[in-house]
N, C-alpha and C positions, 0 to 999 in steps of 0.2 A: 474528214480526210480518211482515205481507205487504210487499213492496217499496215500494208507494205507497198506505198506508192512507187517504189523504185524497182519491184519486180519484174516490170515489164521492159525495163532498159537493160542493155548488155553490161557485163561485168566490165568495171573499169570506166564506165561512162562519165561518172561524177570525180573522177580522179583528175590531178593535175600534173603537169611536168615539174612544177615547183611546189611541194606539198609543205614547205618550211613555214613556221609561224607568220601569218599575214602581218601582224604587227610589225615585224621587221620590215617587210617589204614596203609597206605604207608610211614607215616612220621618216623617210626624208620628204620634204616639202616639195609638192608638185603644183605650182601655181600656173597650170596650164589648162586647155580645153581639150577635151577629149572627142570632139566632133567639129566640123567646118562651120562657118558663120552661118551658112544656108541652113544647114541641119539644126543648129542652135536655134534659129528663128522658128523652124517648123515645130520644135518642142514648145516654145512660148506661145505659138499660134494655137496649137493644140490644147493646151492648158487653159487657154483664154476660151476657146470655143466650147470646152467642157464645163466651164465655170467653176475651176477649182478655186475656191474662196473660203472664208471661214478659218478653221484650224485645219492646217495641212501638215503631213509629214513627208519630207523629202528624204528618202531612203537611200543610203550609200551616197550620203552627198559630200560636197567639197567646198571650195572657196566661192562657187558662184551656183545659184539656182537660176533655171532658165524661165522663170516666169516674167512676162511683160508687165503685169501688175502683181506687186507682192499680196499674198494672202493676208487677212487680218492677224493670223498667228502662223508663222513657219517654223516648225521644228526640223532641225537638220541633224541627221543621224550618219555619222561616218567614222573613218579610222584614223584621221590625223586632227588633232585638237587645234593645230595653228591654221590649217585651211579652213575648219570649220568657225574659227573665231574671225576670221577675214571675210565671211559671208554676210553681206551687208543686209540681205533681206531676212536673215534669221532672227528670230524672236527667242529662240531657246537653242542649245547644242549639246549633244550628247555624243561621247566617244563610246562605240559599241562594236564588236566583232560579231557579225551574224555567223560566221563560219564556225565560231567556238560555242555561241549560244544563239540560235535561232529565234529564241522568244523575244518578242518586242517589249521594251520595259515601260508599257503603259498599260493602263485600265482598258476595260471594255468599253467599245463606243466612245472612244476618246477624240476621234479625228473625223472630219468631214471628207477626206479623201488622202490617199497616199500616192505619191510619185516615186518613180524609181528611174533614173536616166543613165544608159550606158554602163549598167553595172549588173545586171541580172545574169550575165554569163559567168560571174565569178563566185556564184552560190554553190556549196557542195550540199546544202540542205535546203534546195529552192522551195520544195512543197510545204516543208513545215513553216518556212519564213512567210509565204504565201497564205497558209492557213491562220497564221497569227495577223497578217494584215486584215483577213476577214473579221476576225475578233475585235481589233482596235477600230475599226471603221464603222460608222453607224449605218443602218440599212439604208440602202439607195445611194450610199456614197461611192465614189470611183476607185478604183486602183488603175493607176496609169504606168505601164511598163515600156519605156521607149530603148531603143537600141540600134545599132548601126552595124557596120562591118568591120569596125576598128576595135582592139582589145590588147591588153598585155597577154601575149600568147601563153606565157609559162604559168599565169595565174588563172586564165579562163579554163573551165571543165573541158576534158578531152572531148566529150560529146559534142560541145559547142562548136568546137574547130574542125569536127568532122562534117558538120551539116553545111549546106548551102543556105542562103537568106531565107528561102521559102520554108524550108524545113526548121529554121531557127524559129520562125514565127509560129508554126505548129507547136513546138516544143513549149514556148512560153505560154501559149494559149493551154496546153495540156497541163502544166504546172497549176494553172486556175482551176482546170476541171478536177484534177486530182485531189486539190487542196480543199474543195467543196465550199460551200457558203456563197458562191456568186452565181449570178445569171450567166448565160453563155457568153464567152468573150468575144470580142470584135478585134479583127486584125486590120491594121490600116498601114497603108505605104502613104507617108506625109510629104515626101517630096516627089516631083515630077518623075515618072518612070523613064528609064533610060536616058537619064541626063547625067552631065559631069557633077562630081562632087560625092560627098558621103550621102547615101541613102539614109533616110530615117524611117524606122518602123516603130509601130506601137501596137500593143496588145491592152485592150481596154476593158474592164468588165465593172458591174455594179454589184455591190453586196446585197444578197437577197435575203 
């Protein structure tokens, strides 16, 4: 990771309309999905195509992980303990606020892959988080960051809200480049272009 990965972004880019403690915002249970069914299916199909199995971390997770077939081990890390407890695919559950501490509470080379669905837009220290993903994933393992155009607008960073979908894809790929430790990221549109429903984008990279 370069010394100051945020120097190339405008002042306030990583600020939010609601900068209150995230733990308060996520304390109420939200047993809902944040993508429509077609986009959820696209997430599962992507995970299956990439072969996410073995020991996998579902980052910024909730009550459901979108795998078609559960990995051998699935660690879910999120903000609401009751939602995580309801995740039937999970083999381990950890409550952790990445906006307070972007360090992942795992050893080096601990996982075969890390997935993060519909949450990358809420990180105020995204490069540090992605750099730590490179630390905890074994060489050749995937990081898979998926997102759409839905969000909680008061909790998403201002820069995210100011960008269109194409530039958001660039931004997430840039996090990976700035973090270091990965091959060149690939950007994908996983739902049919110009079709009704939520678009599902993915930025995928392998740990180098």
